[in-house]
VOROKOL-281093 format. One line per 8 residues: number of its first residue (from 0); their letters; for each residue x, y, z of C-alpha. Coordinates in steps of 0.1 Angstrom, whole numbers, plus 5000, padded with zeros to 4 digits. Example, Ala and Ser with C-alpha at 12.3 -4.5 7.8 and 13.67 -1.06 7.14 Angstrom:
<sites>
0) AS) 5123:4955:5078  5137:4989:5071
</sites>
This chain:
<sites>
0) XXXXXXXX) 7998:7684:1815  8007:7720:1809  8021:7730:1776  8050:7754:1771  8043:7784:1749  8063:7784:1716  8098:7798:1717  8087:7825:1692
8) XXXXXXXX) 8066:7841:1719  8098:7853:1737  8111:7887:1727  8147:7874:1734  8142:7849:1705  8135:7878:1681  8164:7898:1694  8186:7868:1688
16) XXXXXXXX) 8172:7862:1653  8177:7898:1643  8212:7901:1657  8223:7869:1640  8207:7880:1608  8226:7914:1610  8258:7895:1617  8252:7874:1586
24) XXXXXXXX) 8245:7905:1565  8277:7921:1577  8297:7890:1568  8281:7891:1534  8288:7928:1526  8322:7932:1544  8343:7926:1513  8324:7950:1492
32) XXXXXXXX) 8322:7975:1520  8360:7974:1525  8367:7981:1488  8341:8009:1487  8352:8025:1519  8389:8024:1508  8380:8042:1476  8360:8068:1495
40) XXXXXXXX) 8388:8074:1520  8414:8076:1492  8394:8103:1475  8390:8121:1508  8427:8119:1516  8436:8131:1481  8413:8161:1484  8426:8169:1519
48) XXXXXXXX) 8463:8168:1507  8456:8190:1477  8438:8215:1499  8467:8215:1524  8492:8221:1496  8472:8249:1482  8469:8264:1517  8506:8261:1522
56) XXXXXXXX) 8513:8280:1490  8489:8308:1500  8503:8312:1536  8528:8338:1544  8564:8328:1554  8558:8339:1590  8530:8314:1595  8549:8286:1579
64) XXXXXXXX) 8573:8279:1607  8563:8244:1617  8596:8228:1607  8579:8205:1582  8567:8182:1610  8533:8175:1595  8519:8141:1606  8499:8125:1579
72) XXXXXXXX) 8481:8092:1579  8492:8067:1553  8469:8062:1523  8440:8039:1530  8440:8003:1519  8414:7975:1523  8414:7963:1559  8427:7995:1573
80) XXXXXXXX) 8400:8021:1569  8390:8050:1592  8355:8036:1596  8358:7998:1602  8329:7973:1606  8344:7954:1636  8328:7975:1663  8294:7969:1649
88) XXXXXXXX) 8302:7931:1646  8313:7931:1683  8282:7948:1695  8259:7925:1675  8278:7894:1688  8274:7907:1724  8237:7913:1718  8233:7878:1704
96) XXXXXXXX) 8251:7862:1733  8230:7881:1759  8198:7873:1740  8206:7836:1738  8215:7835:1776  8183:7853:1785  8163:7831:1761  8178:7799:1777
104) XXXXXXXX) 8173:7813:1812  8137:7821:1805  8130:7787:1790  8146:7769:1820  8127:7792:1845  8094:7786:1826  8100:7749:1825  8106:7747:1863
112) XXXXXXXX) 8073:7767:1868  8054:7743:1846  8069:7713:1864  8059:7728:1898  8023:7735:1887  8018:7701:1871  7996:7678:1892  8014:7647:1907
</sites>
C-alpha cells in the first residue's frame, strides 16, 4: 500500500494558506485603513486647493482665461478613496481560487497515480 505525501508538501497548499491569510488580514484592517486613508486624502486635497488658490492669485489676467471650468474631485470620505483595497482583495481571491484548484487537481492526479501503481 502506497502512502500519499502530506498535503503540506505541495507548494499550492502554501500559496493558498498565504493568500487566505492575507485576505483575512485585509478584512481585519480595512476599517482602520479606510479612516486613515480618508484623513490622508483630505489633507492632500486641502493642500492642493490652497496651492491652486495661491497660484490663481499670482497668475496674470491673460493666463486666467479658463472660464472657471475647473473640475475638482469631491472631498474624500470613507469608502470612496483614491487608493482602495478592493483590487488587492480581488487579486488575492483569484490567487486563492487558482491555488485551491491546482491543489485539488494535484491531489486527484497523485491519487490516481498511487492507485495505478498499487499491486492488485
